[in-house]
C-alpha positions in Angstrom: -45.3 25.5 64.5 -49.0 26.3 65.4 -50.2 24.9 62.1 -48.6 21.6 63.0 -49.9 21.7 66.5 -46.5 21.5 68.2 -47.6 23.9 70.9 -50.7 25.6 72.3 -50.5 29.4 72.0 -52.8 29.8 75.0 -50.2 28.2 77.2 -47.7 31.0 76.6 -47.4 33.2 79.7 -44.8 35.7 78.8 -42.8 37.0 75.8 -39.0 37.7 75.6 -37.4 39.5 72.8 -33.9 39.0 71.3 -33.0 41.5 68.6 -30.3 42.8 66.3 -28.0 45.1 68.3 -27.0 48.7 67.6 -29.8 49.6 65.2 -31.6 52.9 65.3 -35.4 53.2 65.3 -37.1 56.7 65.5 -40.7 57.1 66.5 -43.0 60.1 66.5 -45.8 61.2 68.8 -48.1 58.6 67.2 -45.6 55.9 68.1 -45.0 55.1 64.4 -41.6 54.7 62.9 -40.4 57.9 61.2 -37.9 56.2 58.8 -36.4 52.9 58.0 -34.2 51.6 60.8 -30.5 52.1 60.3 -29.1 48.7 61.1 -25.9 47.6 62.9 -23.5 47.2 59.9 -24.6 50.4 58.1 -21.4 52.4 58.0 -22.6 55.9 57.2 -22.2 57.2 60.7 -18.5 56.5 61.2 -17.3 60.1 60.6 -19.7 61.3 63.3 -18.5 58.8 65.8 -14.8 59.4 65.1 -15.3 63.2 65.5 -17.1 62.7 68.8 -14.3 60.5 70.0 -11.8 63.3 69.5 -14.0 66.2 70.7 -15.3 64.5 73.9 -11.9 63.1 74.5 -10.6 59.6 73.9 -9.7 58.9 77.5 -13.1 60.2 78.7 -15.0 58.2 76.2 -13.1 55.0 77.0 -13.3 55.3 80.8 -17.0 56.5 80.9 -18.6 54.9 77.8 -16.1 52.0 77.6 -16.1 52.6 73.9 -15.6 55.1 71.1 -18.9 56.3 69.8 -17.7 54.7 66.6 -20.5 53.4 64.3 -22.9 52.8 67.1 -26.5 54.1 67.6 -25.7 57.5 69.0 -23.5 58.2 65.9 -26.3 57.0 63.6 -28.7 59.5 65.3 -26.2 62.2 64.7 -26.2 61.3 61.0 -30.0 61.7 61.0 -29.8 65.0 62.8 -27.3 66.4 60.2 -28.7 64.8 57.0 -32.5 64.5 57.7 -33.4 67.5 59.9 -37.1 67.3 59.0 -37.2 63.7 60.3 -35.1 64.6 63.4 -37.6 67.4 64.3 -40.4 64.8 64.5 -38.7 62.5 67.0 -40.5 61.7 70.1 -38.5 58.6 71.1 -35.4 56.8 69.9 -35.0 53.1 70.5 -33.2 49.9 69.7 -34.9 47.4 67.5 -36.1 45.2 70.4 -37.6 48.3 72.1 -39.6 48.9 69.0 -40.8 45.3 68.8 -42.0 45.6 72.4 -43.7 48.8 71.6 -45.7 47.1 68.8 -46.7 44.3 71.1 -47.6 46.4 74.2 -48.1 50.1 73.1 -45.5 51.0 75.8 -42.0 52.4 75.1 -39.2 51.2 77.4 -35.5 50.5 77.2 -32.7 49.2 79.4 -29.2 50.1 80.5 -28.0 47.2 78.3 -29.7 48.6 75.2 -28.4 52.1 76.0 -24.9 50.9 76.5 -24.9 49.2 73.1 -26.0 52.5 71.6 -23.1 54.3 73.5 -25.6 56.5 75.4 -24.6 55.2 78.9 -22.0 56.6 81.3 -20.8 53.6 83.3 -18.8 55.7 85.8 -21.9 57.8 86.8 -24.5 55.1 85.9 -26.7 57.4 84.1 -27.3 58.7 80.5 -24.0 60.3 79.3 -24.0 64.1 79.6 -21.0 64.1 77.3 -22.8 62.3 74.5 -26.1 64.2 74.8 -24.4 67.6 75.1 -21.9 67.0 72.3 -24.5 65.8 69.8 -27.2 68.1 71.1 -29.7 65.3 71.7 -32.6 65.6 74.1 -32.7 63.2 77.0 -36.5 63.1 76.6 -35.8 61.0 73.4 -35.0 58.1 75.7 -37.9 55.9 76.8 -38.3 54.9 80.5 -35.3 52.8 81.6 -36.0 49.4 83.1 -33.9 46.3 83.9 -33.7 43.7 81.2 -35.8 41.2 83.1 -38.4 43.8 84.2 -42.0 44.2 83.1 -41.9 46.0 79.7 -45.7 46.0 79.0 -48.7 43.8 78.5 -49.7 42.3 75.2 -52.4 44.4 73.5 -55.7 42.7 72.8 -55.5 43.5 69.0 -52.0 41.9 68.8 -53.0 38.9 70.9 -55.9 38.2 68.5 -53.6 38.3 65.5 -51.0 36.0 67.2 -53.6 33.7 68.9 -52.1 34.6 72.2 -53.6 35.6 75.5 -54.2 39.4 75.9 -52.4 40.9 78.9 -49.4 38.5 79.1 -46.2 40.4 79.8 -43.2 41.3 77.7 -40.6 40.6 80.5 -37.3 40.4 78.8 -35.4 42.3 76.0 -31.8 41.9 75.0 -29.5 42.3 72.0 -28.6 39.2 70.1 -25.1 38.7 71.6 -26.0 39.2 75.3 -29.0 37.0 74.6 -26.7 34.3 73.0 -24.5 34.5 76.1 -27.6 34.1 78.3 -28.7 31.1 76.3 -25.3 29.5 76.8 -25.4 30.2 80.6 -22.7 32.8 80.4 -23.4 35.3 83.2 -20.4 35.6 85.6 -16.9 37.0 85.3 -14.5 34.7 83.3 -17.3 33.0 81.4 -17.2 33.2 77.6 -19.4 32.4 74.6 -18.5 32.2 70.9 -21.1 32.3 68.2 -21.0 32.7 64.4 -23.7 33.6 61.9 -23.6 36.5 59.4 -21.1 38.0 61.8 -18.9 36.3 64.3 -18.7 37.1 68.0 -16.6 36.2 71.1 -18.4 37.5 74.2 -16.8 37.4 77.7 -18.2 38.6 81.0 -16.2 40.7 83.5 -17.1 42.7 86.7 -14.5 45.4 85.8 -15.1 48.5 83.7 -12.7 47.4 81.1 -12.1 48.9 77.7 -9.8 48.6 74.7 -7.7 51.8 74.2 -8.3 51.4 70.5 -11.9 50.5 70.8 -11.5 47.4 68.6 -13.2 45.3 71.3 -16.3 46.8 72.9 -17.8 46.6 76.4 -21.6 46.8 77.1 -23.9 46.1 80.0 -24.7 42.4 80.1 -28.3 41.2 80.7 -27.7 40.9 84.5 -26.0 44.2 84.9 -27.2 46.3 87.9 -25.6 49.6 89.0 -24.4 47.9 92.3 -23.4 44.6 90.5 -21.4 45.3 87.5 -21.6 42.6 84.8 -19.9 43.9 81.6 -20.1 41.9 78.3 -16.8 42.4 76.4 -17.6 41.8 72.8 -15.4 41.1 69.9 -17.4 41.3 66.6 -16.3 40.4 63.1 -18.9 41.8 60.7 -17.9 39.6 57.8 -17.9 36.0 59.0 -20.6 33.5 57.8 -21.8 36.0 55.2 -18.6 35.2 53.2 -19.4 31.5 53.2 -22.9 32.3 52.1 -21.7 34.7 49.4 -19.5 31.9 48.0 -22.4 29.4 48.2 -24.7 31.8 46.3 -22.2 33.0 43.7 -19.7 30.2 43.0 -20.9 26.9 41.8 -24.4 26.5 43.3 -23.2 24.1 46.0 -24.7 23.0 49.3 -22.9 23.7 52.5 -22.2 20.0 52.9 -20.6 19.9 49.4 -18.6 23.0 50.2 -17.3 21.4 53.4 -16.4 18.2 51.6 -14.5 20.0 48.8 -12.7 22.2 51.4 -11.6 19.1 53.4 -9.8 17.7 50.3 -7.4 20.8 50.2 -4.4 20.9 52.5 -4.2 23.3 55.5 -3.1 26.7 54.3 -4.9 26.3 51.0 -1.5 26.1 49.2 -0.9 29.8 49.9 -4.3 31.2 48.9 -5.6 33.6 51.5 -9.1 35.1 51.8 -9.8 37.7 54.5 -13.5 38.0 55.3 -13.9 41.7 56.0 -16.6 42.5 53.5 -19.7 43.5 55.5 -19.2 47.1 56.4 -16.8 48.8 58.9 -14.8 46.3 61.0 -14.5 47.4 64.6 -11.4 45.3 65.3 -9.7 47.0 62.4 -10.5 50.5 63.8 -13.7 50.9 61.8 -12.0 50.5 58.4 -14.1 49.3 55.5 -11.7 46.7 54.0 -13.7 44.6 51.7 -12.9 40.9 51.2 -9.2 40.4 50.3 -8.1 37.5 48.1 -4.3 37.2 48.1 -1.8 35.0 46.3 -4.2 33.5 43.8 -2.3 31.3 41.4 -4.3 30.6 38.3 -2.2 27.5 37.5 -2.7 26.0 40.9 -5.8 27.1 42.8 -9.3 25.7 42.2 -12.7 26.4 43.5 -12.1 24.1 46.3 -9.0 26.1 47.3 -11.2 29.2 47.4 -13.7 27.5 49.6 -11.1 26.3 52.1 -9.3 29.6 52.1 -12.5 31.5 52.9 -13.3 29.2 55.8 -9.7 29.5 57.1 -10.0 33.3 56.8 -13.1 33.3 59.0 -11.5 31.0 61.6 -8.3 33.1 61.8 -10.2 36.3 61.9 -11.7 34.9 65.2 -8.2 34.0 66.4 -6.9 37.5 65.5 -9.7 39.1 67.4 -9.3 36.7 70.4 -5.6 37.8 70.6 -6.8 41.4 70.7 -9.2 40.5 73.5 
């Protein structure tokens, strides 16, 4: 954009960060990353989260954490502790991806209740770091950076970074939120009863409530929304389908070298229901709404004498749409 002179970098007065949720970044005393981030859909930590759910107690997890530890950030950290003890010993701070981006911009480590809740580190009943999670996994609370509100001051832009980006040194990083709370914010979804639906690689329905609500089976997850304050509960209830648009993209890249417009045109020529062909889109890691099962994409009722490429395109899109509907019914 700068190359085409669509804006003047010197006019930027503050920086906000929207980031991929649930990832784990580990930094050492020198503030450098100790290993590659473990991203949201990486399923290696599921056994750690499932065991914690049972040991801490399912009712206690759901009423205090509003979730099972599942495949979230705390469980990913437990995986590192068990499998990479030499890395774990070097940890000074743990953070979500947006916290790490802010650290690179400002040199300051901070986090928020919203970020900690999406990592399943936060006790909503006590409004503090979860003693249960930290004691069970044996984590140090000192791993957690200073906790600020999402819209607080999170640091000032370093001179060296400002020069690289052609920005003004000292402007503030004043907002950090995970992608789905941020999407809700961008759609003006703040108050109880308001809802946002978005789809990309994954698909999400996100609704706001002022009650500490949870799903007994932890298929739908509850996190602190961007405007959450201890005295003013705003909980984002999130249904996530890991395998949504990524299925449409996989078909585009691997079957027929079509554009999305061509895919839509071919799909529209096939009747609703794809003449019995069914494609379920769960092929991007553990699916929360299916109790963290790794299902893979399912193609059912394929008739080699009837179904064509166009049927497959239509069935995949129908599968994505009905995965949303199935999740909405759970919600």
